[in-house]
N, C-alpha and C positions, 0 to 999 in steps of 0.2 A: 954625311948622309945619315938621315934618321932611320928609325926602324920601319920596315915595310908595313908591319901590322899597325904601327902608330899612324902612318900615312893613310892606310885604309880606314881606320877609325875616324880620323879627322874628316876625310871625304864623306863618309856616311853621316857623320854628325852635321856637317855644314849643309849637305843636301837635304837631310831630314828636316832641318829647321824651316825650309821653304814649304814643306808639305803642311805646315801649321798655319800658313798665311792664307786666309780666305780670299777668293776673288770677289770683286765688287760687282761684276757683271756676269750674266749668263749662269748656266749650271756647270761650272768648271771646277776642276780640282787639280792640284799639283801632286804628281806621284813620283816617288823616288824608286828607281829600279836598279838593283845591285846584282851583277853577275860576278860574284867573288871568285869563282873558279877560273874566270878569264880576266879578272881585274878590270871590269867595265862598269861604269857608274853613270846613270842617266837621271835627269830630272825632266819629267814630261808634263805637259799641260794637256788634259783630256776632258771631254765632256761636250756640252752643247751651248752654243750662243745663238739663241733664237732657233731658227730651223737649220742652222749651219753646224756641222760636226767639226769639232776641234780636236786635233791630235798632232801635237807639236813637241819637238825636242828642244827644250830650253837650255840644257847643259849636258855635255857628253865629255866624260873624263875616262881615259884609259891609263893604267899604270903599265909602263913598258920599260924594262930594264931598270926598275927601281925609281923611275921618274914619273911624275904626273904629266900626261899629255892632254891638254885641254883641246879637244877636237871641235867643240861648239860652246860658245859662251853667249847666251842671250840675256844675261843678268845686266841690268842697267849700269851698275858700278863695277862690274867684272867679278867673276867668281874667283879669279886668281888673287885678288886683293883679300878676299875672305880667307882663302887658304893660307896666305902669308900671315895674316893676323892670328890664325889658329895655330901657327907654329911651323909651317912648312917653308923652308928657305926658298927664295926666288931661284936659286941655282938648281933646284930639284923640280921646277915647273917649266914645261915647254908650252908655249902658246902656238899649238899646232895649226890653228886656223889662219896663221900668218904664213906667207911663203918664207922659206928658210932664209933668204937674203934679208927679209925685213926683221927677222927675229934678232939679228945682231944689233938692231937699233933699240932694243928693249933691255931691261935689267934682268930678264929671265933667261933660262937656259936655251941654247941653240938647238940641242937634240940630246 
């Protein structure tokens, strides 16, 4: 198991990179929201697309008992892949958006 502070920094770095990518449509932006006292990390899409308000959670990660629980993953290639590439072992990442019975079919942690 890696350092909890190291995991926090990796999550912040990975999510912050997405805030630098401009949207090609609408008046939209990507915001990273960090609640470090509760170990909750969000990536939100907010703004306007024409006359439609956009407020959407793209990624939601909680750190629970030292593991990263991915509650929502709206990234095309998967945020878990980026976290692994950044140095977090698959055994420390829970794909919480899958039912527990389906998690056994992945290479990631069950809980």
